[in-house]
All heavy atoms as an XYZ file, in Angstrom:
911
protein
N      40.073    -27.976     40.746
C      40.208    -29.376     40.446
C      41.370    -29.498     39.480
O      41.363    -28.911     38.430
C      38.877    -29.900     39.850
C      38.825    -31.329     39.617
S      38.672    -32.411     41.077
C      37.245    -31.876     41.836
N      42.363    -30.375     39.802
C      43.479    -30.537     38.858
C      42.977    -31.190     37.611
O      42.081    -31.968     37.527
C      44.423    -31.464     39.696
C      43.716    -31.704     40.939
C      42.487    -31.114     40.990
N      43.704    -30.865     36.518
C      43.374    -31.481     35.219
C      44.479    -32.482     34.881
O      45.703    -32.243     34.913
C      43.449    -30.379     34.154
C      42.307    -29.354     34.476
C      43.286    -30.919     32.801
C      42.261    -28.145     33.557
N      44.025    -33.696     34.555
C      44.874    -34.782     34.218
C      45.475    -34.467     32.777
O      44.890    -33.728     31.999
C      44.164    -36.097     34.165
N      46.590    -35.043     32.460
C      47.113    -34.792     31.152
C      46.180    -35.481     30.122
O      45.509    -36.511     30.418
C      48.606    -35.302     31.070
C      48.744    -36.777     30.839
O      48.572    -37.502     31.888
O      48.933    -37.141     29.734
N      46.127    -34.933     28.906
C      45.136    -35.417     27.973
C      45.366    -36.876     27.555
O      44.379    -37.574     27.315
C      45.374    -34.550     26.736
C      46.231    -33.446     27.132
C      46.887    -33.779     28.479
N      46.574    -37.330     27.591
C      46.786    -38.777     27.272
C      46.115    -39.679     28.251
O      45.341    -40.630     27.858
C      48.306    -39.055     27.190
O      48.916    -38.297     26.159
C      48.598    -40.507     27.036
N      46.331    -39.402     29.526
C      45.761    -40.290     30.617
C      44.254    -40.107     30.629
O      43.483    -41.066     30.839
C      46.354    -39.909     31.976
C      47.625    -40.735     32.387
C      48.614    -40.586     31.429
N      49.918    -41.273     31.827
C      50.945    -41.011     31.169
N      50.958    -40.193     30.196
N      52.059    -41.629     31.500
N      43.763    -38.922     30.404
C      42.297    -38.721     30.331
C      41.707    -39.462     29.225
O      40.632    -40.107     29.397
C      42.000    -37.170     30.236
N      42.314    -39.455     28.057
C      41.733    -40.252     26.938
C      41.843    -41.740     27.201
O      40.836    -42.461     26.986
C      42.561    -39.924     25.616
N      42.894    -42.172     27.783
C      43.039    -43.600     28.071
C      41.982    -44.014     29.116
O      41.372    -45.093     29.016
C      44.412    -43.908     28.582
N      41.725    -43.217     30.129
C      40.728    -43.490     31.136
C      39.350    -43.582     30.479
O      38.552    -44.499     30.768
C      40.743    -42.430     32.224
C      39.771    -42.678     33.348
C      40.060    -43.460     34.393
C      38.432    -42.094     33.187
C      39.178    -43.676     35.370
C      37.519    -42.308     34.275
C      37.889    -43.086     35.337
N      38.992    -42.616     29.592
C      37.716    -42.607     28.865
C      37.611    -43.855     28.061
O      36.535    -44.451     27.941
C      37.618    -41.356     28.011
C      37.411    -40.116     28.937
O      37.094    -40.193     30.048
O      37.614    -39.023     28.369
N      38.719    -44.279     27.393
C      38.623    -45.453     26.568
C      38.389    -46.718     27.406
O      37.567    -47.549     27.042
C      39.888    -45.590     25.742
C      40.095    -44.631     24.618
C      41.495    -44.713     24.039
C      39.046    -44.776     23.550
N      39.075    -46.834     28.518
C      38.901    -48.004     29.495
C      37.463    -48.010     29.935
O      36.880    -49.108     30.057
C      39.884    -47.926     30.595
C      41.327    -48.318     30.350
C      42.109    -48.309     31.573
C      41.430    -49.655     29.682
N      36.959    -46.887     30.360
C      35.577    -46.800     30.837
C      34.631    -47.241     29.816
O      33.667    -48.018     30.095
C      35.311    -45.414     31.366
O      36.240    -45.006     32.411
C      33.916    -45.272     31.916
N      34.786    -46.780     28.550
C      33.838    -47.120     27.518
C      33.935    -48.641     27.182
O      32.885    -49.289     27.053
C      34.188    -46.323     26.240
N      35.186    -49.216     27.099
C      35.265    -50.625     26.757
C      34.881    -51.522     27.951
O      34.177    -52.481     27.757
C      36.801    -50.852     26.342
C      37.007    -52.351     26.203
C      37.046    -50.105     25.064
N      35.415    -51.279     29.077
C      35.134    -52.197     30.259
C      33.887    -51.993     30.939
O      33.200    -52.996     31.414
C      36.304    -52.098     31.270
C      37.745    -52.490     30.705
C      38.746    -52.186     31.737
C      37.719    -53.925     30.320
N      33.353    -50.796     31.078
C      32.197    -50.547     31.799
C      30.926    -50.477     30.926
O      29.847    -50.882     31.318
C      32.273    -49.201     32.632
C      33.428    -49.255     33.548
O      33.963    -50.295     33.789
O      33.768    -48.107     34.032
N      31.118    -49.923     29.719
C      29.933    -49.780     28.851
C      30.001    -50.775     27.635
O      29.078    -50.727     26.852
C      29.812    -48.322     28.349
C      29.512    -47.379     29.455
C      29.155    -45.937     28.905
N      30.185    -45.310     28.173
C      30.992    -44.441     28.783
N      31.042    -44.182     29.967
N      31.978    -43.899     27.961
N      30.971    -51.678     27.706
C      31.114    -52.729     26.667
C      31.054    -52.218     25.252
O      30.453    -52.839     24.407
C      30.008    -53.861     26.926
C      29.969    -54.209     28.367
N      30.908    -54.987     28.925
C      29.027    -53.968     29.353
C      30.595    -55.187     30.273
N      29.443    -54.555     30.488
N      31.812    -51.151     24.964
C      31.867    -50.629     23.634
C      33.200    -51.141     23.024
O      34.185    -51.344     23.702
C      32.041    -49.098     23.659
C      30.880    -48.467     24.263
C      29.683    -48.277     23.321
N      28.695    -47.534     23.872
C      27.436    -48.038     24.228
N      27.207    -49.318     24.053
N      26.501    -47.266     24.716
N      33.220    -51.340     21.725
C      34.483    -51.752     21.106
C      35.529    -50.659     21.165
O      35.111    -49.484     21.159
C      34.072    -51.995     19.637
C      32.627    -52.188     19.650
C      32.038    -51.369     20.821
N      36.757    -50.948     21.227
C      37.758    -49.918     21.447
C      37.737    -48.927     20.330
O      37.891    -47.709     20.553
C      39.140    -50.565     21.523
C      40.379    -49.662     21.739
C      40.154    -48.800     23.069
C      41.678    -50.460     21.846
N      37.664    -49.327     19.082
C      37.657    -48.316     17.995
C      36.388    -47.411     17.969
O      36.579    -46.268     17.735
C      37.693    -49.088     16.555
C      39.062    -49.781     16.400
C      40.237    -48.941     16.541
O      40.249    -47.750     16.016
O      41.185    -49.389     17.236
N      35.293    -47.950     18.473
C      34.110    -47.088     18.623
C      34.335    -46.072     19.703
O      33.977    -44.922     19.622
C      32.875    -48.012     18.990
C      31.582    -47.178     19.118
C      30.448    -48.089     19.472
O      30.215    -49.047     18.778
O      29.730    -47.806     20.498
N      34.896    -46.526     20.813
C      35.196    -45.579     21.867
C      36.215    -44.530     21.526
O      36.134    -43.414     21.874
C      35.759    -46.372     23.096
N      37.153    -44.922     20.678
C      38.213    -43.979     20.159
C      37.505    -42.952     19.278
O      37.850    -41.747     19.483
C      39.302    -44.699     19.416
C      40.488    -43.978     18.975
C      41.227    -43.412     20.151
C      41.392    -44.869     18.144
N      36.537    -43.322     18.452
C      35.894    -42.403     17.615
C      35.010    -41.444     18.430
O      34.794    -40.305     17.960
C      35.007    -43.122     16.599
C      35.796    -43.803     15.556
O      37.001    -43.483     15.399
O      35.232    -44.788     14.895
N      34.637    -41.845     19.599
C      33.674    -40.998     20.463
C      34.502    -40.043     21.334
O      33.871    -39.193     22.030
C      32.836    -41.938     21.351
N      35.847    -40.141     21.371
C      36.597    -39.141     22.214
C      36.375    -37.804     21.677
O      36.264    -37.547     20.537
C      38.109    -39.558     22.190
C      38.552    -40.740     22.924
C      40.068    -40.959     22.625
C      38.283    -40.595     24.388
N      36.399    -36.771     22.599
C      36.370    -35.424     22.191
C      37.545    -34.982     21.355
O      38.529    -35.664     21.350
C      36.297    -34.602     23.454
C      36.845    -35.535     24.549
C      36.560    -36.914     24.043
N      37.379    -33.930     20.614
C      38.528    -33.483     19.758
C      39.728    -33.159     20.738
O      39.615    -32.582     21.767
C      38.071    -32.204     19.061
N      40.939    -33.637     20.193
C      42.132    -33.353     20.914
C      43.293    -33.485     20.037
O      43.152    -33.999     18.843
C      42.319    -34.392     22.141
C      42.438    -35.802     21.701
S      42.710    -37.014     23.036
C      41.270    -36.779     24.032
N      44.479    -33.140     20.450
C      45.687    -33.264     19.655
C      45.860    -34.683     19.226
O      45.662    -35.620     20.026
C      46.834    -32.811     20.478
C      48.089    -32.807     19.764
O      48.348    -32.007     18.862
O      48.962    -33.775     20.051
N      46.261    -34.881     17.969
C      46.305    -36.255     17.426
C      47.408    -37.114     18.191
O      47.233    -38.305     18.369
C      46.662    -36.256     15.959
N      48.490    -36.463     18.664
C      49.489    -37.137     19.450
C      48.927    -37.646     20.695
O      49.226    -38.792     21.139
C      50.689    -36.239     19.589
C      51.941    -36.963     19.989
C      53.131    -36.007     19.878
N      52.913    -34.876     20.732
C      53.767    -33.810     20.837
N      54.983    -33.898     20.155
N      53.499    -32.827     21.572
N      48.166    -36.787     21.395
C      47.543    -37.179     22.753
C      46.583    -38.343     22.506
O      46.505    -39.307     23.255
C      46.870    -36.006     23.381
C      47.842    -34.961     23.875
O      49.013    -35.391     24.263
O      47.394    -33.780     23.932
N      45.793    -38.244     21.502
C      44.773    -39.323     21.089
C      45.536    -40.612     20.814
O      45.109    -41.636     21.357
C      44.003    -38.856     19.923
C      42.962    -39.773     19.418
C      42.330    -39.312     18.059
N      41.002    -39.760     17.928
C      39.995    -39.132     18.400
N      40.106    -38.103     19.089
N      38.811    -39.671     18.203
N      46.555    -40.561     20.078
C      47.292    -41.875     19.767
C      48.003    -42.426     21.018
O      47.941    -43.639     21.195
C      48.378    -41.513     18.659
N      48.616    -41.567     21.805
C      49.167    -42.021     23.071
C      48.131    -42.603     24.037
O      48.386    -43.644     24.750
C      49.982    -40.898     23.716
N      46.983    -41.922     24.102
C      45.850    -42.491     24.962
C      45.405    -43.837     24.494
O      45.188    -44.780     25.280
N      45.330    -43.978     23.098
C      44.876    -45.232     22.511
C      45.941    -46.318     22.833
O      45.568    -47.471     23.261
C      44.731    -45.049     21.019
C      44.325    -46.310     20.302
N      44.947    -46.696     19.198
C      43.352    -47.170     20.610
C      44.385    -47.841     18.809
N      43.407    -48.191     19.631
N      47.214    -46.007     22.673
C      48.251    -46.937     23.011
C      48.267    -47.385     24.446
O      48.432    -48.581     24.767
C      49.651    -46.357     22.632
C      50.811    -47.231     22.890
C      52.081    -46.593     22.444
N      52.357    -45.453     23.238
C      53.538    -45.206     23.845
N      54.522    -46.031     23.676
N      53.677    -44.147     24.556
N      48.086    -46.443     25.327
C      48.022    -46.766     26.787
C      46.786    -47.633     27.169
O      46.956    -48.668     27.872
C      48.078    -45.458     27.595
C      48.030    -45.610     29.174
C      49.119    -46.416     29.644
C      47.998    -44.222     29.747
N      45.647    -47.283     26.620
C      44.428    -48.038     26.939
C      44.543    -49.469     26.337
O      44.201    -50.463     26.976
C      43.213    -47.353     26.323
N      45.066    -49.571     25.109
C      45.267    -50.904     24.479
C      46.237    -51.715     25.248
O      46.065    -52.943     25.393
C      45.740    -50.715     23.009
N      47.286    -51.141     25.773
C      48.241    -51.895     26.613
C      47.565    -52.443     27.896
O      47.801    -53.586     28.207
C      49.461    -50.974     27.055
N      46.748    -51.601     28.506
C      45.968    -52.073     29.732
C      45.036    -53.212     29.280
O      45.066    -54.225     30.012
C      45.193    -50.893     30.350
C      44.291    -51.443     31.342
C      46.186    -49.863     30.932
N      44.393    -53.096     28.249
C      43.427    -54.063     27.829
C      44.114    -55.396     27.491
O      43.560    -56.493     27.782
C      42.549    -53.649     26.667
C      41.563    -52.433     27.005
C      41.059    -51.859     25.711
C      40.482    -52.967     27.998
N      45.268    -55.303     26.874
C      46.040    -56.537     26.505
C      46.599    -57.304     27.715
O      46.627    -58.449     27.753
C      47.174    -56.147     25.517
C      46.752    -56.213     24.094
C      48.028    -56.161     23.186
N      48.893    -54.983     23.442
C      48.742    -53.813     22.887
N      47.699    -53.576     22.074
N      49.533    -52.808     23.197
N      47.032    -56.463     28.656
C      47.760    -57.057     29.782
C      47.062    -56.854     31.126
O      47.711    -56.821     32.133
C      49.159    -56.436     29.890
C      50.014    -56.601     28.611
C      50.596    -57.942     28.391
N      51.400    -58.368     29.478
C      52.687    -58.101     29.667
N      53.313    -57.350     28.833
N      53.334    -58.496     30.694
N      45.768    -56.723     31.093
C      44.947    -56.434     32.286
C      45.230    -57.438     33.412
O      45.395    -57.130     34.601
C      43.507    -56.260     31.987
C      42.687    -55.644     33.074
S      41.139    -54.946     32.552
C      40.473    -56.256     31.524
N      45.266    -58.715     33.070
C      45.477    -59.749     34.055
C      46.803    -59.608     34.775
O      46.920    -59.694     36.015
N      47.834    -59.327     33.987
C      49.179    -59.141     34.598
C      49.212    -57.909     35.440
O      49.855    -57.839     36.556
C      50.211    -59.029     33.513
O      50.266    -60.188     32.764
N      48.617    -56.770     34.972
C      48.579    -55.509     35.727
C      47.826    -55.753     37.027
O      48.258    -55.265     38.087
C      47.968    -54.402     34.888
C      48.747    -54.032     33.596
C      47.933    -53.106     32.750
C      50.103    -53.435     33.999
N      46.623    -56.430     36.977
C      45.881    -56.660     38.195
C      46.741    -57.523     39.183
O      46.658    -57.257     40.362
C      44.543    -57.324     37.898
C      43.547    -56.365     37.281
O      43.742    -55.127     37.290
O      42.530    -56.835     36.774
N      47.399    -58.473     38.664
C      48.259    -59.312     39.536
C      49.376    -58.454     40.154
O      49.710    -58.757     41.376
C      48.828    -60.490     38.752
N      49.916    -57.538     39.467
C      50.975    -56.662     40.042
C      50.393    -55.760     41.101
O      51.078    -55.400     42.061
C      51.612    -55.869     38.951
N      49.149    -55.325     40.932
C      48.495    -54.376     41.922
C      47.951    -55.090     43.174
O      47.979    -54.504     44.219
C      47.362    -53.678     41.209
C      47.785    -52.701     40.104
C      46.525    -52.236     39.283
C      48.410    -51.469     40.628
N      47.464    -56.337     43.002
C      46.749    -57.005     44.005
C      47.449    -57.100     45.355
O      46.835    -56.895     46.436
C      46.322    -58.414     43.479
C      44.980    -58.914     43.829
C      43.879    -57.875     43.646
O      43.754    -57.352     42.563
O      43.144    -57.644     44.640
N      48.721    -57.382     45.335
C      49.436    -57.519     46.770
C      49.412    -56.261     47.571
O      49.603    -56.282     48.781
C      50.839    -57.861     46.359
C      50.830    -58.399     45.018
C      49.677    -57.717     44.297
N      49.157    -55.141     46.869
C      49.140    -53.869     47.609
C      47.796    -53.273     47.931
O      47.696    -52.196     48.395
C      49.994    -52.800     46.811
C      51.348    -53.311     46.408
C      51.670    -53.652     45.068
C      52.294    -53.624     47.302
C      52.875    -54.173     44.699
C      53.515    -54.133     46.986
C      53.854    -54.371     45.649
N      46.793    -54.061     47.643
C      45.408    -53.638     47.891
C      44.769    -54.549     48.968
O      44.732    -55.731     48.827
C      44.569    -53.702     46.613
C      44.975    -52.789     45.493
C      44.262    -53.186     44.210
C      44.697    -51.308     45.847
N      44.310    -53.906     49.993
C      43.689    -54.748     51.170
C      42.246    -55.113     50.739
O      41.800    -56.189     51.134
C      43.588    -53.839     52.430
C      44.960    -53.640     52.998
C      44.834    -52.860     54.319
C      46.269    -52.548     54.816
N      46.285    -51.780     56.008
N      41.586    -54.294     49.928
C      40.281    -54.671     49.433
C      40.105    -54.059     48.078
O      40.916    -53.095     47.632
C      39.157    -54.181     50.361
C      39.050    -52.699     50.557
C      37.808    -52.312     51.501
C      37.747    -50.892     51.658
N      36.579    -50.519     52.394
N      39.167    -54.523     47.241
C      39.014    -54.036     45.944
C      38.540    -52.608     45.887
O      37.600    -52.240     46.576
C      37.979    -54.932     45.236
N      39.288    -51.740     45.182
C      38.851    -50.381     45.045
C      37.652    -50.232     44.084
O      37.346    -51.144     43.357
C      40.070    -49.649     44.527
C      40.719    -50.729     43.715
C      40.477    -51.994     44.422
N      37.013    -49.056     44.136
C      35.873    -48.841     43.101
C      36.446    -48.963     41.723
O      37.701    -48.718     41.474
C      35.469    -47.431     43.407
C      35.894    -47.121     44.842
C      37.132    -47.941     45.062
N      35.634    -49.347     40.784
C      36.012    -49.574     39.359
C      36.826    -48.409     38.795
O      37.914    -48.607     38.226
C      34.832    -49.944     38.468
C      34.112    -51.189     39.005
C      35.228    -50.055     37.062
C      34.842    -52.471     38.817
N      36.371    -47.182     38.886
C      37.164    -46.083     38.355
C      38.604    -45.978     39.010
O      39.511    -45.672     38.267
C      36.350    -44.821     38.673
C      34.954    -45.346     38.903
C      35.139    -46.683     39.499
N      38.714    -46.257     40.214
C      40.024    -46.239     40.823
C      40.836    -47.350     40.325
O      42.106    -47.161     40.063
C      39.870    -46.288     42.408
C      41.274    -46.328     43.051
C      39.062    -45.120     42.911
N      40.294    -48.541     40.136
C      41.067    -49.659     39.540
C      41.557    -49.291     38.106
O      42.672    -49.613     37.732
C      40.198    -50.921     39.449
C      41.039    -52.029     38.897
C      40.492    -53.441     39.150
N      40.317    -53.777     40.559
C      41.223    -54.368     41.294
N      42.397    -54.606     40.733
N      41.022    -54.756     42.498
N      40.694    -48.571     37.346
C      41.159    -48.118     36.017
C      42.389    -47.164     36.100
O      43.328    -47.330     35.328
C      39.996    -47.385     35.247
C      38.842    -48.281     34.911
N      38.899    -49.589     34.756
C      37.602    -47.879     34.600
C      37.687    -50.093     34.406
N      36.905    -49.010     34.272
N      42.317    -46.294     37.086
C      43.477    -45.314     37.272
C      44.733    -46.098     37.672
O      45.804    -45.858     37.150
C      43.140    -44.273     38.362
C      44.324    -43.459     38.737
C      41.993    -43.332     37.891
N      44.582    -47.064     38.610
C      45.669    -47.948     38.958
C      46.280    -48.718     37.827
O      47.461    -48.847     37.666
C      45.282    -48.814     40.173
C      45.022    -48.166     41.481
C      44.348    -49.127     42.460
C      46.375    -47.577     42.067
N      45.392    -49.240     37.018
C      45.848    -50.059     35.896
C      46.630    -49.164     34.863
O      47.688    -49.544     34.351
C      44.669    -50.647     35.110
C      44.010    -51.856     35.843
C      42.753    -52.242     35.207
N      42.215    -53.461     35.753
C      40.889    -53.730     35.791
N      39.991    -52.937     35.175
N      40.442    -54.793     36.330
N      46.102    -47.904     34.665
C      46.842    -47.006     33.757
C      48.238    -46.682     34.333
O      49.166    -46.647     33.580
C      46.015    -45.802     33.550
C      44.739    -45.936     32.715
C      43.819    -44.786     32.778
C      45.144    -46.223     31.295
N      48.285    -46.405     35.614
C      49.572    -46.061     36.205
C      50.503    -47.273     36.161
O      51.683    -47.140     35.894
N      49.966    -48.443     36.490
C      50.852    -49.635     36.464
C      51.294    -49.925     35.033
O      52.476    -50.372     34.786
C      50.103    -50.867     37.048
N      50.459    -49.709     34.030
C      50.877    -49.932     32.652
C      52.017    -49.001     32.277
O      52.988    -49.334     31.568
C      49.710    -49.758     31.710
N      51.892    -47.762     32.712
C      53.009    -46.800     32.483
C      54.308    -47.292     33.072
O      55.290    -47.209     32.444
N      54.169    -47.733     34.324
C      55.384    -48.226     34.984
C      55.951    -49.490     34.445
O      57.162    -49.635     34.231
C      55.052    -48.494     36.499
C      54.784    -47.283     37.354
C      54.172    -47.767     38.707
C      56.106    -46.571     37.603
N      55.159    -50.469     34.208
C      55.637    -51.816     33.932
C      55.682    -52.176     32.439
O      56.449    -53.024     32.038
C      54.699    -52.884     34.551
C      54.587    -52.737     36.095
C      53.504    -53.645     36.654
C      55.897    -52.917     36.791
N      54.940    -51.400     31.581
C      54.902    -51.778     30.151
C      55.455    -50.664     29.256
O      56.030    -51.006     28.260
C      53.428    -52.046     29.768
C      52.657    -53.179     30.548
C      51.223    -53.196     30.061
C      53.304    -54.489     30.459
N      55.291    -49.486     29.730
C      55.682    -48.359     28.801
C      56.893    -47.562     29.219
O      57.216    -46.566     28.690
C      54.430    -47.410     28.611
C      53.178    -48.109     28.074
C      52.054    -47.086     28.030
C      53.462    -48.682     26.676
N      57.546    -48.060     30.337
C      58.732    -47.498     30.847
C      58.627    -45.960     31.165
O      59.576    -45.244     30.962
C      59.921    -47.736     29.833
C      60.140    -49.197     29.634
C      61.254    -49.496     28.595
O      61.910    -48.512     28.121
O      61.453    -50.656     28.275
N      57.508    -45.611     31.662
C      57.276    -44.215     32.113
C      58.118    -44.077     33.366
O      58.090    -44.998     34.291
C      55.822    -43.947     32.444
O      55.062    -44.267     31.277
C      55.538    -42.598     32.859
N      58.846    -42.994     33.595
C      59.559    -42.779     34.843
C      58.635    -42.855     36.086
O      57.499    -42.359     35.957
C      60.150    -41.330     34.693
C      60.231    -41.186     33.183
C      59.023    -41.903     32.645
N      59.035    -43.503     37.110
C      58.141    -43.726     38.250
C      57.469    -42.441     38.753
O      56.332    -42.481     39.024
C      59.030    -44.333     39.292
C      60.057    -45.084     38.555
C      60.331    -44.212     37.308
N      58.257    -41.383     38.945
C      57.644    -40.135     39.472
C      56.583    -39.615     38.540
O      55.503    -39.147     38.949
C      58.676    -39.065     39.744
C      59.352    -38.568     38.407
N      60.347    -39.202     37.788
C      59.052    -37.419     37.695
C      60.633    -38.508     36.712
N      59.892    -37.402     36.648
N      56.729    -39.738     37.190
C      55.756    -39.258     36.278
C      54.491    -40.209     36.248
O      53.372    -39.675     36.215
C      56.383    -39.218     34.832
N      54.736    -41.441     36.298
C      53.550    -42.384     36.256
C      52.661    -42.218     37.525
O      51.457    -42.179     37.440
C      54.045    -43.851     36.182
N      53.314    -42.076     38.641
C      52.590    -41.839     39.942
C      51.877    -40.502     39.932
O      50.712    -40.443     40.222
C      53.528    -42.029     41.131
C      52.757    -41.627     42.470
C      54.070    -43.383     41.242
N      52.585    -39.482     39.555
C      51.991    -38.114     39.606
C      50.863    -37.957     38.595
O      49.767    -37.352     38.979
C      53.082    -37.112     39.287
N      51.008    -38.544     37.437
C      49.889    -38.439     36.439
C      48.676    -39.236     36.841
O      47.579    -38.877     36.639
C      50.350    -38.747     35.014
O      50.910    -40.080     35.031
C      51.320    -37.758     34.472
N      48.889    -40.377     37.471
C      47.772    -41.226     37.993
C      47.079    -40.516     39.085
O      45.825    -40.507     39.139
C      48.307    -42.602     38.412
N      47.815    -39.942     39.986
C      47.133    -39.186     41.177
C      46.364    -38.005     40.535
O      45.232    -37.701     40.935
C      48.158    -38.697     42.146
C      47.532    -37.765     43.141
C      48.724    -39.957     42.871
N      46.986    -37.236     39.628
C      46.213    -36.143     39.026
C      44.943    -36.606     38.227
O      43.893    -35.940     38.317
C      47.199    -35.406     38.036
N      45.159    -37.781     37.577
C      43.911    -38.324     36.954
C      42.812    -38.665     37.929
O      41.563    -38.376     37.689
C      44.338    -39.523     36.122
C      43.167    -40.353     35.435
C      42.463    -39.383     34.398
C      43.734    -41.568     34.729
N      43.151    -39.357     39.044
C      42.169    -39.590     40.056
C      41.484    -38.345     40.563
O      40.276    -38.318     40.669
C      42.827    -40.328     41.177
N      42.235    -37.377     40.815
C      41.700    -36.050     41.349
C      40.781    -35.456     40.336
O      39.689    -34.936     40.619
C      42.806    -35.199     41.732
C      43.466    -35.579     42.948
C      44.601    -34.674     43.400
N      45.250    -35.143     44.622
C      46.498    -34.748     44.978
N      47.246    -34.036     44.208
N      46.916    -35.289     46.077
N      41.214    -35.432     39.032
C      40.416    -34.762     38.055
C      39.095    -35.513     37.723
O      38.200    -34.932     37.229
C      41.280    -34.651     36.726
O      41.314    -35.908     36.033
N      39.037    -36.801     38.093
C      37.784    -37.601     37.883
C      36.955    -37.703     39.127
O      36.108    -38.543     39.228
C      38.139    -39.010     37.359
C      38.843    -38.947     36.032
C      37.981    -38.216     35.013
N      38.646    -37.889     33.782
C      38.300    -38.377     32.565
N      37.170    -39.078     32.427
N      38.954    -38.004     31.514
N      37.219    -36.779     40.096
C      36.379    -36.740     41.277
C      36.720    -37.858     42.250
O      35.927    -38.191     43.169
N      37.873    -38.466     42.230
C      38.287    -39.559     43.062
C      39.304    -39.039     44.100
O      40.221    -39.792     44.449
C      38.820    -40.725     42.181
C      37.906    -41.201     41.088
C      38.709    -42.184     40.226
C      36.706    -41.872     41.726
N      39.090    -37.818     44.487
C      40.136    -37.159     45.411
C      40.374    -38.028     46.619
O      41.586    -38.169     47.011
C      39.686    -35.747     45.823
C      40.493    -35.112     46.894
C      39.564    -34.887     44.576
N      39.375    -38.589     47.309
C      39.665    -39.433     48.497
C      40.636    -40.611     48.192
O      41.279    -41.181     49.143
C      38.317    -39.947     48.999
C      37.293    -39.072     48.366
C      37.924    -38.568     47.075
N      40.724    -41.007     46.984
C      41.586    -42.219     46.638
C      42.964    -41.764     46.134
O      43.752    -42.665     45.787
C      40.879    -43.011     45.545
C      39.591    -43.635     46.113
C      38.362    -43.073     45.834
C      39.637    -44.780     46.834
C      37.165    -43.615     46.349
C      38.491    -45.362     47.340
C      37.218    -44.789     47.104
N      43.184    -40.537     46.064
C      44.543    -40.045     45.619
C      45.662    -40.691     46.474
O      46.700    -41.137     45.837
N      45.634    -40.625     47.824
C      46.701    -41.246     48.567
C      46.840    -42.743     48.299
O      47.940    -43.321     48.306
C      46.242    -41.034     50.036
C      45.395    -39.745     49.987
C      44.631    -39.947     48.656
N      45.664    -43.438     48.103
C      45.727    -44.887     47.773
C      46.491    -45.105     46.458
O      47.425    -45.947     46.286
C      44.341    -45.541     47.676
C      44.289    -46.941     47.201
C      44.803    -47.869     48.280
C      42.921    -47.270     46.735
N      46.119    -44.382     45.492
C      46.772    -44.464     44.086
C      48.316    -44.239     44.243
O      49.114    -44.920     43.720
C      46.062    -43.439     43.105
C      46.907    -43.349     41.876
C      44.643    -43.887     42.850
N      48.596    -43.147     44.999
C      49.993    -42.797     45.243
C      50.776    -43.944     45.906
O      51.842    -44.352     45.444
C      50.098    -41.494     46.088
C      51.433    -41.064     46.286
O      52.285    -41.098     45.375
N      51.742    -40.566     47.514
N      50.221    -44.459     46.990
C      50.917    -45.561     47.798
C      51.101    -46.799     47.004
O      52.148    -47.388     46.955
C      50.140    -45.765     49.038
N      50.009    -47.220     46.264
C      50.042    -48.450     45.553
C      50.995    -48.415     44.442
O      51.871    -49.224     44.181
C      48.612    -48.847     45.101
C      48.653    -50.078     44.094
C      47.756    -49.270     46.268
N      50.975    -47.300     43.659
C      51.856    -47.196     42.502
C      53.331    -47.029     42.920
O      54.175    -47.538     42.207
C      51.405    -46.103     41.583
C      50.062    -46.396     40.822
C      49.656    -45.207     39.991
C      50.184    -47.713     40.003
N      53.574    -46.384     44.020
C      54.954    -46.327     44.521
C      55.485    -47.670     44.911
O      56.636    -47.949     44.595
C      55.022    -45.378     45.770
C      54.993    -43.910     45.409
C      54.925    -43.095     46.698
N      54.997    -41.711     46.414
C      56.159    -41.049     46.400
N      57.297    -41.642     46.591
N      56.162    -39.761     46.135
N      54.575    -48.495     45.482
C      55.054    -49.907     45.758
C      55.271    -50.722     44.568
O      56.200    -51.524     44.510
C      54.024    -50.511     46.675
C      54.112    -49.847     48.124
C      53.228    -50.524     49.070
N      53.311    -49.874     50.345
C      52.217    -49.335     50.990
N      51.068    -49.354     50.396
N      52.380    -48.735     52.120
N      54.450    -50.494     43.545
C      54.609    -51.240     42.244
C      55.910    -50.814     41.658
O      56.662    -51.684     41.073
C      53.357    -51.004     41.328
C      53.678    -51.554     39.958
C      52.151    -51.666     41.870
N      56.209    -49.519     41.750
C      57.453    -49.076     41.112
C      58.706    -49.487     41.828
O      59.745    -49.595     41.196
C      57.422    -47.556     41.085
N      58.597    -49.886     43.065
C      59.803    -50.246     43.891
C      60.423    -51.536     43.479
O      59.789    -52.376     42.894
C      59.448    -50.251     45.382
């Protein structure tokens, strides 16, 4: 099973805690496993960007989705789109890390969807 980079893994865990389990962001941040402080800070920045601009990110993704993906896949797509549109991550890196994140979280069947949607967002 591929391992997602620690920044995206932390951001995914933060989004899951905040959006799915209704935890405050700071509480979710405190609950993250031990990791390099730089990865933790970058994951926090990425998750916070998604939470602040979720409506805009969803609007950017929507034209490329025929139907609503499962919630964890939507989180992966939001993280990838935030990298592309808000944090100026190079397109190849944003797409590759999002696909790796999907795979590492057991969402292997959705890897091609994540790849295709984010490539279109990047175009």
